[in-house]
C-alpha positions as CSV (number, residue, x, y, z in Angstrom):
1,M,-28.9,-7.3,14.6
2,S,-31.4,-8.3,17.2
3,D,-32.0,-6.3,20.4
4,A,-30.6,-9.1,22.5
5,A,-27.3,-9.0,20.6
6,Q,-26.8,-5.3,20.7
7,P,-24.1,-3.8,22.9
8,T,-25.3,-1.9,25.9
9,A,-25.0,1.9,26.3
10,A,-22.4,1.3,29.0
11,E,-20.3,-0.7,26.6
12,V,-20.4,2.0,24.0
13,R,-19.5,4.6,26.6
14,A,-16.6,2.4,27.8
15,A,-15.4,2.1,24.2
16,A,-15.5,5.9,23.8
17,E,-13.4,6.3,27.0
18,A,-10.9,3.8,25.6
19,V,-10.5,6.0,22.5
20,K,-9.9,9.0,24.7
21,T,-7.2,7.1,26.6
22,A,-5.6,5.9,23.4
23,L,-5.6,9.4,22.0
24,D,-3.8,10.7,25.1
25,R,-1.2,7.8,24.9
26,H,-0.6,8.5,21.2
27,L,0.0,12.2,21.8
28,A,2.3,11.4,24.7
29,A,4.3,9.0,22.6
30,V,4.6,11.5,19.7
31,E,5.8,14.2,22.2
32,R,8.5,11.8,23.5
33,R,9.4,10.3,20.2
34,T,13.1,9.6,19.7
35,G,13.2,9.4,15.9
36,E,11.1,9.0,12.8
37,D,10.5,5.2,13.3
38,D,10.0,5.3,17.1
39,P,8.4,1.9,18.0
40,A,6.5,3.6,20.9
41,V,4.7,5.9,18.5
42,Y,4.0,2.9,16.2
43,E,2.5,0.9,19.0
44,A,0.4,3.8,20.2
45,F,-0.9,4.4,16.7
46,N,-2.0,0.7,16.4
47,E,-3.7,0.9,19.8
48,L,-5.5,4.1,18.8
49,A,-6.6,2.5,15.5
50,A,-7.9,-0.6,17.3
51,A,-9.8,1.4,19.9
52,A,-11.4,3.7,17.3
53,E,-12.4,0.7,15.2
54,S,-14.0,-1.0,18.2
55,Y,-15.9,2.2,19.2
56,D,-17.1,2.7,15.6
57,E,-18.5,-0.8,15.5
58,L,-20.2,-0.6,18.9
59,L,-21.6,2.8,18.0
60,Y,-23.1,1.5,14.8
61,D,-24.5,-1.6,16.4
62,R,-26.2,0.3,19.3
63,Y,-27.2,3.6,17.6
64,D,-26.8,3.0,13.9
65,E,-24.3,5.8,13.8
66,V,-20.7,6.1,12.6
67,T,-17.7,8.2,13.4
68,P,-16.3,10.8,10.9
69,F,-12.7,9.7,11.1
70,E,-10.7,6.8,9.6
71,I,-7.2,5.6,10.4
72,P,-5.7,3.9,7.4
73,G,-3.4,0.9,7.3
74,A,-3.9,-0.3,10.9
75,D,-4.8,-3.9,9.9
76,D,-2.0,-4.3,7.4
77,S,0.7,-2.5,9.2
78,L,3.8,-4.1,10.6
79,P,4.2,-4.7,14.4
80,P,6.6,-2.5,16.4
81,Y,10.2,-3.1,15.5
82,A,11.8,-5.5,18.0
83,G,15.1,-6.2,16.2
84,P,18.6,-5.2,17.3
85,E,19.2,-1.5,18.0
86,E,22.4,-1.6,16.0
87,P,22.1,-4.3,13.4
88,N,25.3,-6.0,12.3
89,A,23.6,-7.3,9.1
90,L,20.6,-6.8,7.0
91,S,18.7,-8.4,4.2
92,V,17.0,-6.4,1.4
93,L,13.9,-8.2,0.1
94,I,12.5,-6.9,-3.2
95,R,9.5,-8.0,-5.2
96,R,8.5,-6.4,-8.5
97,D,5.5,-7.7,-10.5
98,Y,5.2,-7.3,-14.3
99,A,2.7,-8.2,-16.9
100,V,4.0,-9.3,-20.4
101,V,1.9,-7.0,-22.5
102,E,3.9,-7.0,-25.7
103,P,5.5,-10.4,-26.3
104,Q,6.9,-9.5,-29.7
105,R,8.8,-6.5,-28.2
106,L,10.2,-8.8,-25.5
107,L,11.3,-11.4,-28.1
108,A,12.9,-8.7,-30.3
109,Q,14.9,-7.4,-27.4
110,A,16.1,-10.9,-26.5
111,Q,17.1,-11.6,-30.1
112,R,19.3,-8.4,-30.0
113,V,21.0,-9.6,-26.9
114,E,21.4,-13.1,-28.3
115,A,22.9,-11.7,-31.6
116,A,25.5,-9.7,-29.6
117,E,26.4,-12.5,-27.2
118,F,26.3,-15.5,-29.6
119,E,27.8,-14.6,-32.9
120,D,27.8,-18.2,-34.1
121,G,24.1,-18.5,-33.4
122,A,24.6,-20.8,-30.3
123,D,21.6,-21.1,-28.1
124,A,19.5,-19.3,-30.8
125,E,16.3,-21.1,-29.7
126,A,16.4,-19.3,-26.3
127,S,15.0,-16.1,-27.7
128,G,12.2,-17.8,-29.6
129,T,10.0,-18.3,-26.5
130,V,8.8,-15.9,-23.9
131,H,10.3,-17.7,-21.0
132,G,13.6,-18.1,-22.8
133,A,13.6,-14.4,-23.7
134,L,12.9,-13.5,-20.1
135,G,15.9,-15.6,-19.0
136,L,18.1,-13.9,-21.5
137,L,17.1,-10.4,-20.5
138,F,17.2,-10.8,-16.8
139,G,20.6,-12.5,-17.2
140,E,21.9,-9.6,-19.2
141,F,20.4,-6.6,-17.4
142,E,20.3,-5.7,-13.7
143,P,16.8,-5.7,-12.2
144,D,16.9,-1.9,-11.6
145,E,17.7,-1.3,-15.3
146,I,14.8,-3.5,-16.3
147,A,12.6,-1.6,-13.9
148,S,13.6,1.7,-15.5
149,R,13.3,0.4,-19.1
150,H,10.4,-2.1,-18.7
151,K,8.4,-0.6,-21.6
152,E,11.2,-1.3,-24.0
153,F,11.0,-4.9,-23.0
154,G,7.2,-5.1,-23.5
155,L,6.5,-5.3,-19.8
156,E,4.0,-3.4,-17.7
157,E,4.7,-2.6,-14.0
158,G,2.5,-4.1,-11.3
159,D,2.9,-3.8,-7.5
160,S,6.3,-3.7,-6.0
161,T,7.7,-3.7,-2.4
162,L,11.1,-3.4,-0.8
163,W,11.7,-4.6,2.8
164,V,14.8,-4.0,4.8
165,V,15.2,-6.7,7.5
166,A,17.7,-6.4,10.3
167,A,19.8,-9.3,11.7
168,D,22.2,-9.8,14.5
169,E,24.8,-11.6,12.3
170,P,25.2,-12.2,8.6
171,A,23.9,-15.5,7.2
172,E,26.4,-18.2,6.5
173,P,27.3,-18.6,2.8
174,G,24.6,-20.7,1.1
175,E,22.5,-20.9,4.3
176,W,19.2,-19.6,2.8
177,L,19.6,-20.3,-0.9
178,D,17.3,-23.3,-0.8
179,T,14.4,-21.2,0.6
180,P,15.3,-17.6,-0.1
181,F,11.8,-16.2,0.0
182,E,10.5,-17.5,3.3
183,Q,8.4,-14.9,5.2
184,P,10.7,-12.7,7.2
185,D,10.0,-11.9,10.9
186,P,7.8,-8.8,10.7
187,Q,9.3,-7.5,14.0
188,Q,12.8,-7.5,12.3
189,V,11.6,-5.2,9.4
190,V,13.4,-1.8,9.8
191,C,11.4,-0.2,7.0
192,R,9.4,-1.0,3.9
193,F,8.5,0.9,0.7
194,D,5.4,-0.1,-1.4
195,V,4.4,1.0,-4.9
196,S,0.9,0.1,-6.2
197,S,-1.7,1.6,-8.5
198,V,-4.2,1.3,-5.7
199,F,-2.6,4.4,-4.2
200,D,-3.1,6.3,-7.4
201,D,-6.7,5.0,-7.6
202,D,-7.4,6.3,-4.1
203,L,-6.0,9.8,-5.0
204,D,-8.0,9.8,-8.2
205,Q,-11.2,8.9,-6.3
206,D,-10.5,11.7,-3.8
207,E,-10.0,14.2,-6.7
208,D,-13.2,13.0,-8.4
209,D,-15.2,13.5,-5.1
210,E,-13.8,17.0,-4.7
211,D,-14.7,17.8,-8.3
212,E,-18.2,16.5,-7.8
213,D,-18.5,18.6,-4.6
214,A,-17.3,21.7,-6.5
215,E,-19.8,21.1,-9.3
216,G,-22.6,20.8,-6.8
217,E,-22.0,24.2,-5.3
218,P,-23.9,27.0,-7.2
219,T,-22.1,30.2,-8.1
220,E,-23.4,33.6,-7.0
221,D,-24.8,34.2,-10.5
222,E,-26.6,30.9,-10.5
223,E,-28.1,31.7,-7.1
224,D,-29.3,35.0,-8.4
225,E,-30.8,33.5,-11.5
226,G,-32.6,30.9,-9.5
227,A,-34.0,33.4,-7.0
228,G,-36.7,34.6,-9.4
229,S,-37.8,31.3,-10.9
230,Q,-39.2,28.0,-9.8
231,R,-38.2,24.5,-11.2
232,S,-40.4,21.5,-11.3
233,D,-39.5,18.2,-9.6
234,A,-38.9,16.8,-13.1
235,D,-36.2,19.4,-13.9
236,R,-34.4,19.1,-10.5
237,V,-31.1,17.3,-10.4
238,D,-30.0,16.0,-7.0
239,R,-26.2,16.1,-6.7
């Protein structure tokens, strides 16, 4: 970045003050919280995240330095809840992704269902294709049962999410059936639950980093052994 485009020292200082103010507001909101999902705490969290990110960027642009802390999920988080305090209705939106990793197992399970349902062989062609087998299995088993037995059906779990969305009144019968998966209003979402392998990857990476740090620290015996000898640059391993 050119010198002309760099933020001024005063701008960096102002961003730092904004972080301090946001910290105070977040702590105050936490101290006054009225429940686990208090919207005031949520809003203060997002404001703190935005202030910290802005300060971090200005600090780097001006001084080529970064902060030691990170606030996860600020960009992808939902806005503060603005729905009814006492919802009269709710919608539960569920998405589960699967990969078909063993088509033959899927087809075999569908054939078993077909044999039990159609003794005379009616509709026998349905279990002969992957899409036909999926139709049979999802028509026979509840989604929760498929989720718990997915390996039996030759499926591999991907990401999944569950959103609970509040409403003032129940929808009229058939009202949303033509477009059931339109994006819900984020401010009506009471809570959400996500499952993804990326969370496991993050944990694995953290554990690997901790293991590497532990390996890089010499024991007392190693320090004693190294005290009376010298190692050449060719033998040295930087961890």
